[in-house]
N, C-alpha and C positions, 0 to 999 in steps of 0.2 A: 098772458100765457106763462105758466111756471117754467123756470129754467131747469134743465135736467141736472139733478144732483144725486149723489150717493152719500150715505153716511158711513164714514170709514174712520175707525180709531177715534171716535168722538168728534170728527171734523166733517163738515159738509163740503164735498168735493164737486165742483162744477165741471161738467164735461160736455163734449159734443162728439157724436159718431156719425160718419157719412160713408157711403159707398158700399161695395160688395166684394167679397173675396177674402184672401188670407188676412188675418188681423195684424195691423200695424198700430203701435202706440207711439205717439210723438210727445216728448217731454221738453218743455221750454226751460230756459235758463233763468238766472238771477234777475229779479226786478222786471221781468216781462210777464206775459200770460199766454193763453192759448192762441191769441190773435197772431202771435209770432209765426205760427204755422198756417192758421186758418185762412188767411186772406189770399195768399198766393201759392202756397205749396200743396195744401190739402186738395184743392180742386184738380190739380194735375195728377193725383194718385188714385182718386176715388173710382175711376173706371175699372181698375184692376184689384183694388184692395179695400177692405173695410178699415177706415182710418179713425182712430179715437185720439182726440186731443183733450187735455184737461188743465185746469189751473192748480198749481201746487198750493199746499196750505199756506195761508198768509198772502197769496197772490190772486190777482184777478177777482173773480166772484166767489172763490172758495173762502171758507171761514178762517179766522185767525186765532188759533189757540195761543196760550202764553208760552208754550214750550214744544219741543219735538221737531227740530229743524236740522238734525244731522242727516247725512245721506242715508244712513240706515233707517231713520225715522221716515224719511221721504220715500225710500224704497218700499217700506211696509205700507205706506199709504197707497203706493202703486199696486201692491199685491191685493189690498183690500178692494181697490177699484176694479181690478180684473175679476175678483171673486164676485163682486156685486153685479157686474155687467155680463157675467157668464163667459168671459174670454178664457180659454184653456191654455192656449199656447200662442206666442206673439213674437213678432219682429219689433224690437225696441229701437227707437230713434231718439237720441237726446242731444241737445245743443248746450254747450257750456256746463253749468251745474246739472242740467238735465242728462248730460252724458255720464257724469259721475253717478247720478241716481240709477241710470240704466245699468251701468257696470256693477254697482253694488247689488242691484236686484239679481243680476246673473250669478253673483257670488252666493246670495242667500237662497234663491229659488231657481237653480239651473234647469230643472226639468220643465219650467214654464216658458223658457226662452228658445226661440228658433234661431235668432241672430241678433247681433248688436250693430248699430250704426252710431258711432261716437263722433259728433260734429263739433270740432273745435272746442273740446272740453279740456278742463284743467283738473288734474287729480292731485290733491294736496300731498299725498304720500310720495308722489313722483316729482312734484314741482312745488316745494314748500313755500309758504309765505315767508318773506324776509322783512319783518316789520321795521327794524332800524333802518334798512336801506330803502324800503318802499315809501316811507313817509315823505322824504324830500323828492322822491321820484314823482309822486302824485302831486305835490305842490308845484313842481315845475310844469307838469301837464296842465294843471289848473290855470297857472299864470299864462301859459301859451294860448289857452282857449280865450281867456279874458283879453289878451292882446289882439285877438281876432274879433273882438267885440261880441263874443258869445257869452252871455251871462252864466255864471257858475256860482251857485250857493255853496257856502262852506260845508253844509250838511248834505250835499248832493251825493248819492251813491257813486262809488268809484266806477262801477260798470257803465254809468251814464256818461262819464268822461269819454269812454270809447265810442258810445253811441254818437255823441256830439262830434267827435273828431272825424269819424268815418261817414256820418250821415248828414250832418247839418248842411254842408255844401250841396249835397244831392237833394235834400228836402227843399232847399231854397231854389234849386234849379228845376224842381217839379219832377225829379226822377224817382225819389224814394218817398214812401208814405209814412209819416210819423206815427200813425196809429198802429202800425205793425210792431211797435216796440213798447206796447203796454200803455200808451198814452202819456209818457213822460215828456215828449217833445211837443212844443207849440207848433202851430202851422208854419211859423217862420223858421223852424228848425232848432230853436233854442230850448233850454230847459224851462218847463212850465211849473213853477213851484205851487201854483194853485190848482193844478189838475188833481183829479181823484187819485190817479196813480201816485203822484208825489205825496199827497196827504197820507195815503195808505202805507207808502214806504216808511214815512216818518213814524207812523204808528207801529209798524212791524219792528223797526229798529229800536224804538224807544220804549215799547211796552212788553216785548217778548224776549226769549233767550236766543233769538235768531242770530244776532251778531256773534255770539260766542259759539253756538252750535255749528255754524256754517264753516268754522275754521277747524273743527275736530275731524280727525281721520276716521273715527267711528267704525273701525274694523275693515275699512277699505285700504288694506296695506299692500305693499309690493308682493308679499307672499301669497295673500289671498287672490290677488289679481292673476298671479301665475297659474292658478287652478282653472281659470276660465278657458274653455276650449271651444266655445261657440264661434262660428264664422263671424268675423268682426271687420266692419268697414271703419277706417280712420280717415275722415274727410276734414281737411284743415285749410285755412287761408295761408298763403305763403308769407304774409306779413304779420301773422298772428303772434301775440305774446304767449300763446299756449303751445308753441311748437316743441318746447322742452318736454311737455307731457307726451306729445305725439312720438317723439324719438324714443322715450322710455317705454311706451306701449309697444312700439315696433320691436323692441328688444326682448320683451317678456310675454307678449301675446302671440303664440305661434300661429294661430289660425286667423291671420289678418290680411287685409288688403289696404294699402294706403293711397290716397289721392290728395295731392297738394295743389292748390289753386294759386298760381303766381299772381302777385299784385293785389290779392284779396286779404282782408283783415278778419277780425273775429266775427263780424256780422255779415259775412258774405251771403248767408241764406236769405237775408232781406234784400241785399243789393242785387244779387244774381240768383234768384230762386231756381231758375232753370238749370244752373250748374248742380245744385244739390239734388234736384229731381233726377237729373241724368245719372249722378252717382248712385242714387238709391235704385233706380230702375236697372242699371247695369249690375249692381250687386245682387238684387233680388233675382234677376234673370239667371245669373251665374249659379245661385243657390238652387234654382229650379232644375237647371240642366246638369249641375254637378253637386248633388246634395251632400257629398262627403268631401268636398274640396278642401285642400289645405294649402295656404299660401305662406311660404317661409318668409 
C-alpha cells in the first residue's frame, strides 16, 4: 500500500492524519520523525481532534533535497502541506526544532493559525549557539556517556546525546520505547550506527546544506516574534537546556501560558506523554471556553 505523501516545494512529504474534530498539526524535532508523536500521543487526542503528523524534509520517509533547511523553508513546507491536504486553520504543536518551525509559520501565515503549543523548543535568536564554548561542553557529555559504557560515535548528532542521557536507562529498564525517537537507539538503548535513521542522518549532514541552514535565524528574530499574538502554550521540562528560550518567550509573547514540568528533560513527551496530553487538552479547552483569553 502506498504511503500518503504530498508534493510540496519539490519535496515529497510523508504524513498521517487520524481522528475527527478541529485540526491539530504536530511537528517533530531534529533527527526524529512523525513516530515521535504517533505512537503514544496521537492516540490520546484523536477522539476530539483531527491530528496530522508528518516527516520534515530530510527526515523519516520524506525526501531529502540538497538545500532548504532553515526554519523559514521548513515553515513553507508546512504551508504547502496544509494547502495540499485542505487544512484551512490549525492548532500547531511543535517539539524542539518543530516549535521553531511552528512559531515561524505563525509569523509568516498568522491567518492560518488558531494557536501555538511550543514544546521545549529552542529559538536561536533568543538562545544563540555559542560554538567556542559548546565544543568542550559536548566533548564532556560524550566522555560521560562513554564512562557509562554507552557507545558514542564521533559523528553522532548532538541531539542524540540527550536522547541517550535521558532515555537509555529507561529503555534498558523497559520503560521507554526506542522507536519513538526515529530509530536511532538500539533495543539496548545505545546508539545504533547501522540503523536506517543513523545512515539517513549521515546523508543529511554530509550531502545537504542542513548543518549550515539549521543555525540560521532566517527571519525568526526577536522583533518578528513580538508580533505573534496567537494564544501560545509554553510547555518545558524543568531540567531542559532550552529554558533560556522559555524565559525569553515569556517576556515577549504576551498571549502565553507556561507549564514547567519539574524533573523532566528535553524529551519529556516521550517519557511522560500523558503530561503533554494533559497540557494540550487543558490549553485547547481553555481556548474553547475563552476564545479571546490573554495570559500576561
